[in-house]
C-alpha positions as CSV (number, residue, x, y, z in Angstrom):
1,X,-44.1,87.5,-5.2
2,X,-44.9,84.0,-5.7
3,X,-43.9,81.7,-8.5
4,X,-45.1,78.2,-9.6
5,X,-43.0,75.7,-11.6
6,X,-45.5,73.5,-13.4
7,X,-48.5,75.9,-13.5
8,X,-49.9,74.5,-16.6
9,X,-50.0,70.9,-15.4
10,X,-52.5,69.2,-13.3
11,X,-51.7,70.1,-9.6
12,X,-50.1,73.4,-10.8
13,X,-53.2,74.4,-12.8
14,X,-55.4,73.9,-9.4
15,X,-52.7,75.6,-7.2
16,X,-53.0,78.5,-9.5
17,X,-56.7,78.8,-9.2
18,X,-56.4,79.2,-5.4
19,X,-53.7,81.5,-5.3
20,X,-55.0,83.8,-7.9
21,X,-58.1,84.1,-5.7
22,X,-56.0,86.2,-3.2
23,X,-52.7,87.5,-5.3
24,X,-52.4,89.8,-8.0
25,X,-48.9,89.1,-9.2
26,X,-47.8,85.4,-9.6
27,X,-45.4,84.0,-11.9
28,X,-45.7,80.7,-13.8
29,X,-43.0,78.6,-15.8
30,X,-44.0,76.9,-19.0
31,X,-42.0,75.2,-21.8
32,X,-41.9,76.9,-25.1
33,X,-44.1,74.0,-26.5
34,X,-46.4,74.0,-23.3
35,X,-50.4,73.9,-24.4
36,X,-52.3,76.1,-22.2
37,X,-56.0,74.9,-22.8
38,X,-56.1,72.8,-20.1
39,X,-54.8,75.2,-17.5
40,X,-57.5,77.5,-19.0
41,X,-60.0,74.9,-18.6
42,X,-59.5,74.5,-15.0
43,X,-59.8,78.1,-14.2
44,X,-63.4,78.1,-16.5
45,X,-64.4,75.5,-14.2
46,X,-62.9,76.3,-10.6
47,X,-62.3,80.0,-10.7
48,X,-64.8,82.3,-9.4
49,X,-63.8,85.0,-11.7
50,X,-61.7,82.9,-14.6
51,X,-60.6,85.7,-16.7
52,X,-59.9,88.2,-14.0
53,X,-57.9,85.7,-12.1
54,X,-56.1,84.2,-15.2
55,X,-54.6,87.6,-16.0
56,X,-53.1,87.7,-12.7
57,X,-50.5,85.0,-13.9
58,X,-47.4,86.1,-15.7
59,X,-46.4,83.1,-17.8
60,X,-42.7,82.6,-18.7
61,X,-41.7,80.7,-21.4
62,X,-38.3,79.0,-20.3
63,X,-36.3,75.8,-19.8
64,X,-35.9,75.4,-16.1
65,X,-32.4,73.8,-16.6
66,X,-31.2,77.3,-17.8
67,X,-29.1,78.6,-15.0
68,X,-29.8,82.3,-16.3
69,X,-33.5,81.9,-17.4
70,X,-34.0,80.3,-14.0
71,X,-32.2,83.2,-12.3
72,X,-34.5,85.8,-14.0
73,X,-37.7,83.6,-13.4
74,X,-37.0,83.5,-9.5
75,X,-35.5,87.3,-9.2
76,X,-38.1,89.1,-6.4
77,X,-39.6,85.9,-5.7
78,X,-40.4,85.1,-1.8
79,X,-42.7,81.8,-2.4
80,X,-41.9,79.0,-4.6
81,X,-44.2,76.3,-5.2
82,X,-41.9,73.6,-7.1
83,X,-44.7,71.6,-8.9
84,X,-42.7,70.6,-12.2
85,X,-41.8,67.2,-12.5
86,X,-42.5,63.8,-14.6
87,X,-44.6,60.6,-13.8
88,X,-43.8,57.7,-15.8
89,X,-43.3,54.0,-15.4
90,X,-41.8,53.4,-18.6
91,X,-38.5,51.4,-18.6
92,X,-37.1,53.8,-21.4
93,X,-37.9,56.8,-19.6
94,X,-35.5,56.2,-16.5
95,X,-32.8,58.8,-17.3
96,X,-35.4,61.3,-18.5
97,X,-37.3,61.1,-15.2
98,X,-34.1,61.4,-13.3
99,X,-33.2,64.5,-15.2
100,X,-37.1,65.8,-14.7
101,X,-37.5,65.2,-11.2
102,X,-34.0,65.0,-9.3
103,X,-31.6,66.8,-11.5
104,X,-34.1,69.4,-12.1
105,X,-34.7,69.8,-8.0
106,X,-31.2,70.3,-7.6
107,X,-30.7,73.3,-9.9
108,X,-33.7,74.7,-8.2
109,X,-32.4,74.3,-4.8
110,X,-29.1,75.8,-5.9
111,X,-30.6,79.0,-7.2
112,X,-32.9,79.1,-4.2
113,X,-29.8,79.3,-1.9
114,X,-28.7,82.6,-3.5
115,X,-31.8,84.3,-3.1
116,X,-32.3,85.6,0.7
117,X,-35.6,85.0,2.1
118,X,-37.2,82.7,-0.4
119,X,-39.4,79.7,0.8
120,X,-39.9,76.7,-1.1
121,X,-42.8,74.1,-1.5
122,X,-41.4,70.9,-3.1
123,X,-44.0,68.4,-4.4
124,X,-42.8,65.2,-3.8
125,X,-45.0,61.8,-3.7
126,X,-46.0,59.2,-1.2
127,X,-43.7,57.0,-3.5
128,X,-40.8,58.4,-2.3
129,X,-41.2,57.6,1.3
130,X,-40.5,53.9,-0.1
131,X,-42.4,50.8,0.2
132,X,-40.4,48.5,2.5
133,X,-41.8,46.5,5.2
134,X,-45.5,47.0,4.0
135,X,-46.6,45.1,7.0
136,X,-46.6,48.6,8.7
137,X,-48.4,51.7,8.4
138,X,-46.4,54.3,6.3
139,X,-45.3,57.7,7.9
140,X,-43.3,60.7,7.4
141,X,-40.5,59.5,9.4
142,X,-40.0,56.1,7.0
143,X,-36.6,55.5,6.5
144,X,-36.1,54.6,2.7
145,X,-34.8,51.6,1.9
146,X,-33.7,50.2,-1.4
147,X,-36.6,47.6,-2.4
148,X,-38.0,45.7,-5.4
149,X,-41.3,47.4,-4.8
150,X,-39.8,50.9,-5.0
151,X,-40.7,51.9,-8.9
152,X,-38.3,54.3,-10.7
153,X,-40.4,57.1,-10.4
154,X,-40.0,56.7,-6.6
155,X,-36.5,56.5,-6.8
156,X,-36.4,59.6,-8.7
157,X,-38.6,61.3,-6.1
158,X,-36.5,60.2,-3.4
159,X,-33.3,61.7,-5.0
160,X,-35.4,64.9,-5.6
161,X,-36.1,65.1,-2.0
162,X,-32.4,64.6,-0.9
163,X,-31.8,67.7,-2.7
164,X,-34.2,69.8,-0.6
165,X,-32.9,68.4,2.4
166,X,-29.3,69.0,1.4
167,X,-30.6,72.8,0.6
168,X,-32.0,72.6,4.2
169,X,-28.9,71.9,5.7
170,X,-27.5,74.7,3.6
171,X,-29.9,77.3,5.0
172,X,-32.8,77.1,2.8
173,X,-36.3,77.5,4.2
174,X,-38.1,74.6,2.8
175,X,-40.7,71.9,3.2
176,X,-42.0,68.9,1.3
177,X,-45.3,67.4,0.7
178,X,-46.2,63.8,-0.3
179,X,-49.5,63.6,-1.7
180,X,-51.2,60.4,-2.5
181,X,-52.8,59.0,-5.7
182,X,-54.4,62.4,-6.5
183,X,-57.5,62.6,-8.2
184,X,-59.2,65.6,-9.7
185,X,-60.1,67.2,-13.1
186,X,-57.6,66.4,-15.5
187,X,-56.7,65.3,-19.0
188,X,-58.3,61.9,-19.6
189,X,-55.4,60.2,-21.0
190,X,-53.0,60.8,-18.3
191,X,-53.1,60.1,-14.6
192,X,-55.7,59.0,-12.9
193,X,-58.1,60.3,-15.8
194,X,-56.9,56.9,-17.5
195,X,-58.9,55.2,-14.8
196,X,-62.1,56.8,-15.7
197,X,-61.4,56.3,-19.5
198,X,-60.7,52.7,-19.1
199,X,-64.1,52.1,-17.0
200,X,-65.9,54.3,-19.4
201,X,-64.7,51.8,-22.2
202,X,-66.0,48.6,-20.0
203,X,-62.8,48.0,-18.2
204,X,-63.7,44.3,-16.5
205,X,-60.6,43.5,-14.1
206,X,-59.4,44.8,-10.7
207,X,-56.8,44.3,-8.5
208,X,-56.3,43.7,-4.7
209,X,-53.5,46.5,-4.2
210,X,-54.3,49.5,-1.8
211,X,-53.0,52.8,-1.7
212,X,-53.6,56.6,-0.4
213,X,-56.1,58.9,-2.4
214,X,-56.3,62.4,-2.5
215,X,-58.2,65.3,-4.1
216,X,-56.3,67.4,-6.0
217,X,-57.7,70.8,-4.5
218,X,-57.2,69.5,-1.1
219,X,-53.5,69.1,-1.9
220,X,-53.3,72.8,-3.3
221,X,-55.2,74.0,-0.2
222,X,-52.6,72.3,2.2
223,X,-49.6,73.4,0.1
224,X,-51.1,77.0,0.5
225,X,-51.7,77.0,4.1
226,X,-48.3,75.1,4.8
227,X,-46.5,78.1,3.1
228,X,-48.2,80.7,5.4
229,X,-47.1,79.0,8.5
230,X,-43.4,79.0,10.2
231,X,-42.7,75.6,9.2
232,X,-39.4,74.6,7.6
233,X,-37.4,71.2,7.3
234,X,-40.7,69.1,7.6
235,X,-42.4,66.8,5.3
236,X,-46.1,66.0,5.3
237,X,-48.2,63.0,3.8
238,X,-51.4,64.2,2.1
239,X,-54.0,61.8,1.9
240,X,-57.7,61.5,2.3
241,X,-57.4,57.7,3.1
242,X,-56.3,54.2,1.9
243,X,-58.6,52.6,-0.3
244,X,-58.0,49.4,-2.5
245,X,-58.4,49.9,-6.4
246,X,-61.2,47.6,-6.2
247,X,-62.9,50.3,-4.0
248,X,-62.1,53.2,-6.4
249,X,-62.8,51.4,-9.6
250,X,-66.4,50.9,-8.1
251,X,-66.8,54.3,-7.2
252,X,-65.8,55.3,-10.3
253,X,-68.0,52.8,-12.2
254,X,-71.2,54.1,-10.2
255,X,-70.2,57.4,-10.8
256,X,-70.2,56.8,-14.7
257,X,-73.2,54.7,-14.6
258,X,-71.1,51.9,-15.7
259,X,-71.1,48.0,-14.5
260,X,-68.7,47.3,-11.7
261,X,-65.6,45.0,-12.4
262,X,-66.4,41.5,-11.0
263,X,-63.0,39.6,-12.1
264,X,-59.8,40.2,-9.8
265,X,-56.9,40.1,-11.9
266,X,-54.3,37.5,-10.9
267,X,-50.8,37.8,-10.7
268,X,-50.2,35.8,-13.6
269,X,-52.8,38.0,-15.5
270,X,-51.0,41.1,-14.8
271,X,-47.6,39.6,-15.7
272,X,-49.2,38.6,-19.1
273,X,-50.9,42.2,-19.5
274,X,-47.9,44.0,-19.1
275,X,-45.7,41.9,-21.6
276,X,-48.7,42.2,-24.4
277,X,-48.7,46.2,-23.7
278,X,-45.0,46.1,-24.1
279,X,-45.1,44.5,-27.3
280,X,-48.1,46.6,-28.8
281,X,-46.1,49.7,-28.0
282,X,-42.7,48.7,-29.3
283,X,-44.6,49.2,-32.6
284,X,-46.8,52.0,-31.8
285,X,-44.0,53.9,-30.1
286,X,-46.8,55.3,-27.4
287,X,-46.2,55.0,-23.8
288,X,-48.1,51.8,-22.3
289,X,-50.9,51.7,-20.3
290,X,-49.3,49.1,-18.3
291,X,-45.8,48.2,-17.3
292,X,-44.0,45.9,-15.3
293,X,-44.0,48.1,-12.5
294,X,-47.6,49.5,-12.6
295,X,-48.5,45.9,-12.6
296,X,-46.7,45.1,-9.6
297,X,-47.9,48.3,-7.4
298,X,-51.1,47.7,-8.2
299,X,-51.0,44.5,-6.0
300,X,-49.1,45.8,-3.1
301,X,-51.1,46.7,0.1
302,X,-49.5,50.2,1.3
303,X,-51.4,51.8,3.8
304,X,-50.2,55.7,4.8
305,X,-50.7,57.8,7.8
306,X,-52.3,61.3,7.5
307,X,-52.0,62.2,11.4
308,X,-49.2,64.8,11.1
309,X,-50.7,67.3,8.9
310,X,-54.1,66.9,10.7
311,X,-52.3,67.7,13.9
312,X,-51.6,71.1,12.8
313,X,-54.1,71.7,10.1
314,X,-57.7,72.4,10.7
315,X,-58.7,70.8,8.2
316,X,-61.1,68.1,6.9
317,X,-59.7,66.1,3.7
318,X,-62.5,65.6,0.9
319,X,-64.3,62.3,0.7
320,X,-62.6,60.6,-1.7
321,X,-66.1,59.2,-3.1
322,X,-67.1,62.7,-3.4
323,X,-64.1,63.8,-5.7
324,X,-64.8,60.7,-7.9
325,X,-68.3,61.8,-8.2
326,X,-67.3,65.4,-9.3
327,X,-65.0,64.6,-11.5
328,X,-67.2,61.5,-13.1
329,X,-69.7,64.3,-13.9
330,X,-67.2,66.3,-15.6
331,X,-66.0,63.4,-17.5
332,X,-69.6,62.9,-18.7
333,X,-70.0,66.5,-19.8
334,X,-67.2,66.0,-21.8
335,X,-67.3,62.5,-23.4
336,X,-71.0,61.9,-23.6
């Protein structure tokens, strides 16, 4: 039996669509207050038989930190995809990030160690590999170093990975995937959905930063394939390729039939922007769109290698411009 944590989220929902194509009995965790409308919408768009596939999922309302509920959730499970976690760059959420990413993963690893034969796929991030020595391509064997370029989110994912490696040392059958920045159909006020929303509203600036990008369905495909292989104690970068933020913003603008941004945001302007955003959100209580960390990250030029996964997986990543055009089409349908 297969289990997925974070099944109602961005990657988790797309993963469930693929899993339910060939599996009849899947267990997915959800918090008591979780709204499943987004996950249902993902099935409506991407599933061949939306209602039939949706009914193959047994949703379990639970607290993943409750050891008794977690033990019950994992009872009888042979494959676990751990997608649950939190992404934030808000300085006030540092403890929450460590709790949701590192501490939660530690609890899951501990429970998995009590279950004979279970296999774990942990969804990390390219951020967890670290951003030191930016003059070199970043691969899976990069040694983590504390560095001002590492966000707190990156630190918490790194600590989560350490828990997985600890479990592997204690006998757990597990592997890690490190997706690049994931693009796909999402909530338009979250993650990369914010990029589409900002460009739709007329964003006029871009930054010089470079990073890796990948289609959400490619990430799910690679996870399922790796789970089927006799591979353990390995990590894999999942990235279509490296693109500048300007390239990505231009692709999005073209796909949304908007004008391309023509002005580069210098560092002083980025510094001013995150300070203004901090002041504004201090009164509103909302999470800022730009923080000190995101402003710094957007100017870094990080180049990630994807050779390791391509050497073993007969697979072609979806061109990121194809992904952007598809997602933009969905955005236009929902926001015209």
